[in-house]
C-alpha positions as CSV (number, residue, x, y, z in Angstrom):
1,X,8.5,-9.7,-26.1
2,X,7.4,-10.4,-22.5
3,X,3.8,-10.5,-21.6
4,X,4.5,-8.9,-18.2
5,X,7.2,-6.3,-17.2
6,X,7.7,-6.4,-13.5
7,X,8.8,-3.0,-12.0
8,X,10.4,-2.9,-8.6
9,X,11.6,0.3,-7.0
10,X,14.2,-0.3,-4.2
11,X,16.1,1.8,-1.7
12,X,18.8,0.5,0.5
13,X,17.3,-3.0,0.7
14,X,19.7,-5.6,-0.9
15,X,18.5,-8.3,1.4
16,X,14.9,-7.7,0.3
17,X,16.0,-7.8,-3.3
18,X,17.4,-11.3,-2.8
19,X,14.2,-12.7,-1.2
20,X,12.0,-11.1,-3.9
21,X,14.1,-12.2,-6.9
22,X,14.4,-15.7,-5.4
23,X,10.6,-15.9,-5.3
24,X,10.3,-14.6,-8.8
25,X,12.8,-17.2,-10.0
26,X,10.4,-19.9,-8.9
27,X,7.4,-18.8,-10.8
28,X,5.5,-21.5,-12.7
29,X,4.8,-19.0,-15.5
30,X,7.9,-17.6,-17.1
31,X,6.9,-15.0,-19.7
32,X,8.0,-11.9,-17.8
33,X,11.0,-9.6,-17.5
34,X,12.1,-7.5,-14.5
35,X,13.1,-3.9,-14.2
36,X,14.9,-3.2,-10.8
37,X,15.0,0.5,-10.3
38,X,17.5,1.6,-7.6
39,X,16.4,4.9,-6.1
40,X,19.7,6.5,-5.2
41,X,20.6,3.9,-2.6
42,X,23.9,3.9,-0.7
43,X,23.5,0.2,-0.3
44,X,22.7,-1.0,-3.7
45,X,21.5,-4.4,-4.9
46,X,23.5,-4.6,-8.2
47,X,25.5,-7.6,-7.0
48,X,22.3,-9.4,-6.0
49,X,20.7,-8.6,-9.4
50,X,23.8,-9.9,-11.2
51,X,23.6,-13.2,-9.3
52,X,20.2,-13.9,-10.9
53,X,21.1,-13.0,-14.4
54,X,21.1,-16.6,-15.5
55,X,17.7,-17.3,-13.9
56,X,15.7,-14.2,-14.7
57,X,15.3,-11.7,-17.6
58,X,16.3,-8.7,-15.5
59,X,17.5,-5.2,-16.1
60,X,19.1,-3.0,-13.4
61,X,18.8,0.8,-13.5
62,X,20.4,3.2,-10.9
63,X,19.0,6.7,-10.6
64,X,19.1,9.7,-8.2
65,X,16.7,9.5,-5.2
66,X,13.3,10.9,-6.2
67,X,10.9,8.6,-4.4
68,X,9.1,5.3,-5.2
69,X,6.5,6.9,-7.6
70,X,9.1,8.4,-9.9
71,X,11.2,5.2,-9.7
72,X,8.1,3.3,-11.0
73,X,7.7,5.9,-13.7
74,X,11.3,5.3,-14.9
75,X,10.5,1.6,-14.9
76,X,7.4,2.2,-16.9
77,X,9.2,4.2,-19.5
78,X,11.6,1.3,-20.0
79,X,9.0,-1.5,-20.0
80,X,8.0,-3.5,-23.1
81,X,5.5,-5.9,-21.6
82,X,1.8,-5.9,-22.5
83,X,1.1,-5.4,-18.7
84,X,3.2,-3.5,-16.2
85,X,3.3,-5.2,-12.8
86,X,4.4,-3.4,-9.6
87,X,5.8,-5.0,-6.5
88,X,7.3,-3.4,-3.5
89,X,10.8,-4.7,-2.6
90,X,9.5,-6.1,0.8
91,X,7.2,-8.6,-1.0
92,X,7.7,-12.3,-1.6
93,X,5.7,-13.7,-4.6
94,X,4.1,-17.1,-4.4
95,X,5.1,-19.4,-7.3
96,X,1.7,-19.5,-8.9
97,X,1.2,-15.7,-9.0
98,X,1.6,-15.1,-12.7
99,X,-0.3,-18.3,-13.5
100,X,-3.3,-17.0,-11.5
101,X,-3.1,-13.6,-13.3
102,X,-3.0,-15.3,-16.7
103,X,-6.0,-17.5,-15.8
104,X,-8.1,-14.6,-14.5
105,X,-7.3,-12.2,-17.4
106,X,-8.2,-14.9,-19.9
107,X,-11.6,-15.3,-18.3
108,X,-12.2,-11.7,-17.2
109,X,-10.2,-9.1,-19.2
110,X,-9.0,-6.1,-17.2
111,X,-7.1,-3.0,-17.9
112,X,-5.8,-2.6,-14.4
113,X,-5.8,-5.0,-11.5
114,X,-4.4,-5.7,-8.0
115,X,-4.3,-8.5,-5.6
116,X,-4.4,-9.0,-1.8
117,X,-1.5,-9.3,0.6
118,X,-0.9,-11.9,3.2
119,X,1.6,-12.8,5.9
120,X,4.3,-15.4,5.1
121,X,5.0,-18.1,7.8
122,X,8.5,-16.7,8.1
123,X,7.3,-13.3,9.2
124,X,7.8,-12.1,12.7
125,X,4.9,-12.0,15.2
126,X,4.9,-8.2,15.0
127,X,4.8,-8.3,11.2
128,X,1.9,-10.8,11.3
129,X,0.0,-8.6,13.8
130,X,0.5,-5.5,11.6
131,X,-0.6,-7.5,8.5
132,X,-3.8,-8.3,10.4
133,X,-4.4,-4.7,11.3
134,X,-3.7,-3.6,7.7
135,X,-6.0,-6.1,6.1
136,X,-8.9,-6.7,8.5
137,X,-12.3,-5.3,7.6
138,X,-12.7,-4.2,11.2
139,X,-9.8,-1.8,11.1
140,X,-9.9,-0.7,7.5
141,X,-13.6,-0.6,6.7
142,X,-12.6,-1.9,3.3
143,X,-10.8,1.3,2.3
144,X,-7.7,-0.7,1.3
145,X,-9.6,-2.2,-1.6
146,X,-11.1,-5.7,-1.4
147,X,-14.2,-5.0,-3.3
148,X,-14.2,-6.1,-6.9
149,X,-16.1,-3.1,-8.3
150,X,-15.0,-0.4,-10.6
151,X,-15.9,2.5,-8.3
152,X,-14.6,0.9,-5.1
153,X,-11.5,-1.2,-5.8
154,X,-8.2,0.6,-5.5
155,X,-5.2,-1.4,-6.6
156,X,-2.1,-0.8,-4.4
157,X,1.4,-0.7,-6.0
158,X,2.8,-3.4,-3.7
159,X,0.8,-5.7,-6.0
160,X,-0.7,-3.9,-9.0
161,X,-0.8,-4.3,-12.8
162,X,-1.8,-2.0,-15.6
163,X,-1.9,-2.4,-19.3
164,X,0.4,-0.4,-21.7
165,X,-2.8,1.3,-22.9
166,X,-3.6,2.6,-19.4
167,X,0.0,3.9,-19.0
168,X,-0.1,5.7,-22.4
169,X,-3.5,7.4,-21.6
170,X,-3.3,8.0,-17.9
171,X,0.5,8.3,-17.3
172,X,2.4,7.3,-14.2
173,X,2.7,8.3,-10.6
174,X,2.8,11.8,-9.2
175,X,5.4,13.0,-6.8
176,X,3.3,12.5,-3.6
177,X,4.2,9.8,-1.1
178,X,2.3,8.2,0.4
179,X,-0.9,8.6,-1.6
180,X,0.5,7.8,-5.0
181,X,-1.4,4.6,-5.2
182,X,-5.0,5.8,-4.8
183,X,-4.1,8.9,-6.9
184,X,-3.2,6.7,-9.8
185,X,-6.1,4.4,-9.2
186,X,-8.6,7.3,-9.2
187,X,-7.2,8.6,-12.5
188,X,-7.5,5.1,-14.1
189,X,-11.1,4.8,-12.9
190,X,-12.0,8.3,-14.2
191,X,-10.6,7.3,-17.6
192,X,-13.1,4.5,-17.8
193,X,-10.8,1.6,-17.7
194,X,-11.8,-1.9,-16.4
195,X,-10.4,-2.3,-12.9
196,X,-10.6,-5.5,-10.8
197,X,-9.3,-7.6,-8.0
198,X,-7.6,-10.9,-8.7
199,X,-8.1,-12.6,-5.3
200,X,-5.8,-15.6,-6.0
201,X,-2.9,-13.3,-7.1
202,X,-1.8,-12.5,-3.6
203,X,1.7,-11.6,-2.4
204,X,3.4,-12.0,1.0
205,X,4.0,-8.4,2.1
206,X,6.6,-8.2,4.7
207,X,6.0,-4.6,5.8
208,X,9.5,-3.8,7.1
209,X,8.3,-1.9,10.1
210,X,8.1,-2.1,13.9
211,X,5.3,-0.5,15.9
212,X,7.1,2.9,16.1
213,X,7.5,3.0,12.3
214,X,3.9,1.7,11.9
215,X,2.6,4.7,13.8
216,X,4.3,7.1,11.4
217,X,3.2,5.2,8.4
218,X,-0.5,5.1,9.2
219,X,-0.4,8.7,10.4
220,X,0.8,9.7,6.9
221,X,-2.0,7.6,5.3
222,X,-4.5,9.5,7.4
223,X,-2.9,12.9,6.4
224,X,-3.1,12.1,2.7
225,X,-6.7,11.0,2.6
226,X,-8.2,14.5,2.9
227,X,-5.7,15.7,0.3
228,X,-7.0,13.1,-2.0
229,X,-10.6,14.1,-1.2
230,X,-9.6,17.6,-2.2
231,X,-8.3,16.4,-5.5
232,X,-11.1,13.9,-6.1
233,X,-14.1,15.0,-4.1
234,X,-16.4,12.4,-5.9
235,X,-14.3,9.6,-4.4
236,X,-15.1,10.5,-0.8
237,X,-16.5,7.7,1.4
238,X,-17.9,7.9,4.9
239,X,-15.6,5.0,6.0
240,X,-12.7,7.4,5.7
241,X,-13.9,9.2,8.7
242,X,-14.3,6.2,10.9
243,X,-10.8,6.1,12.5
244,X,-11.2,9.8,13.5
245,X,-14.6,9.2,14.9
246,X,-13.2,6.2,16.9
247,X,-10.4,8.4,18.2
248,X,-12.8,11.1,19.4
249,X,-15.1,8.5,20.9
250,X,-12.2,6.9,22.7
251,X,-11.1,10.2,24.2
252,X,-14.7,10.9,25.2
253,X,-14.9,7.5,27.0
254,X,-11.5,8.1,28.6
255,X,-12.7,11.4,30.0
256,X,-15.8,9.8,31.4
257,X,-13.8,7.0,32.9
258,X,-11.4,9.4,34.7
259,X,-14.2,11.7,35.9
260,X,-17.0,9.3,36.7
261,X,-16.4,5.6,36.4
262,X,-13.8,3.3,34.8
263,X,-16.6,1.1,33.5
264,X,-17.0,3.6,30.7
265,X,-14.0,2.0,29.1
266,X,-15.9,-1.3,28.6
267,X,-16.9,-0.5,25.0
268,X,-13.2,-0.3,24.1
269,X,-12.6,-3.6,25.9
270,X,-15.4,-5.1,23.9
271,X,-13.8,-3.9,20.6
272,X,-10.4,-5.3,21.8
273,X,-12.1,-8.7,22.4
274,X,-13.6,-8.7,18.9
275,X,-10.2,-7.9,17.4
276,X,-8.6,-10.6,19.5
277,X,-11.2,-13.3,18.5
278,X,-11.0,-12.5,14.7
279,X,-7.2,-12.4,14.8
280,X,-7.1,-15.7,16.7
281,X,-9.3,-17.3,14.1
282,X,-7.1,-16.1,11.3
283,X,-3.6,-16.6,12.9
284,X,-4.4,-19.3,15.5
285,X,-1.8,-17.7,17.8
286,X,-2.5,-16.2,21.2
287,X,0.6,-14.0,21.1
288,X,0.0,-12.7,17.6
289,X,-3.6,-12.0,18.5
290,X,-2.6,-9.9,21.5
291,X,-0.2,-8.0,19.4
292,X,-2.9,-7.6,16.8
293,X,-5.0,-5.6,19.3
294,X,-2.1,-3.2,19.8
295,X,-1.5,-2.9,16.1
296,X,-5.2,-2.3,15.4
297,X,-5.5,0.5,18.0
298,X,-2.3,2.1,16.7
299,X,-3.7,2.0,13.2
300,X,-7.1,3.5,14.1
301,X,-5.6,6.2,16.4
302,X,-2.7,7.3,14.3
303,X,-4.7,7.3,11.0
304,X,-7.6,9.1,12.8
305,X,-5.3,11.8,14.1
306,X,-3.6,12.3,10.8
307,X,-7.0,12.5,9.0
308,X,-8.4,15.0,11.6
309,X,-5.3,17.2,11.4
310,X,-5.3,17.2,7.6
311,X,-9.1,17.8,7.4
312,X,-8.8,20.9,9.5
313,X,-5.8,22.3,7.6
314,X,-6.7,21.3,4.0
315,X,-10.5,21.0,3.8
316,X,-11.6,23.5,6.4
317,X,-8.8,26.2,6.6
318,X,-8.0,25.7,2.9
319,X,-4.2,25.5,3.4
320,X,-2.0,24.5,0.5
321,X,-1.0,20.8,0.9
322,X,2.4,21.3,-0.6
323,X,3.2,23.9,2.1
324,X,1.8,22.4,5.3
325,X,2.8,18.8,4.3
326,X,5.9,19.7,2.4
327,X,7.8,16.5,3.2
328,X,5.0,14.4,1.5
329,X,6.1,15.7,-1.9
330,X,9.3,15.0,-3.7
331,X,9.1,17.7,-6.4
332,X,9.8,21.0,-4.6
333,X,9.6,22.9,-7.9
334,X,5.8,22.6,-7.7
335,X,5.7,24.4,-4.3
336,X,3.5,27.5,-4.7
337,X,5.6,30.6,-5.4
338,X,3.9,32.7,-2.7
339,X,4.9,30.3,0.1
């Protein structure tokens, strides 16, 4: 019986499957099996999986397209490990990953955990800039979960583990996407389980996006946050509003700059300089640091706009989220009958 069952949902990404499985084949700790769940892909990875049959304990399951959350649920129903580990298909796993998890759980037992993400040296400059924007405390305010406290840390399913006990009591993912990660994390917290961050159990998260896709992604994150606040009002944090406040502040400064004096844009230039300096310290690259400024402003503005729009529609006007944001939910049978 494996100690860990690794669950990987994948959709039309055979190249990513090869990179991910290659990294898993190099793990220093071997007591795990893998469940590769193909989510109705037209470009499946069955041949890739078969090529690793001698190196990994791996099972392949093809299912109709129903989203990453439901794909993970299928994997969980098939898993036999004591812990269920989730990776996104665009991740590369360092060889010591499971060794670090084992070490941490032996010293500090946890029911659910997650780890950080980082940028691999092979990633493009844009990918590294986006990674900076998605992980910096300046741009996220800590909302992506780097605080090792039960009421603050929210594991993300690109790098997340839960025990079989958690799965049996809390269940799996809902049909919402994005937003399925914090939704599950909140239910785990509310059930009283021990949740923690394993800092050394990091993954290289490729984030298969360019800037245009990044805008859409973080906009969706912003939209979903007020929906989650509606579902879990006790989990609201003031930091969730910061990108929207920054968006409104920027528009205010822009108006003053146009009507009165361009010097009113200096506060934004100062923020850009701070982002550049922090990114330069982290990446040691001028070009990546310049791109990081763009990525950071994209994240703040797109998330802020999505959060503002959703707050007005969901929290103020009391609209039904499954109607106004229909494409965020896979299960159309749950749509209100009066819609």
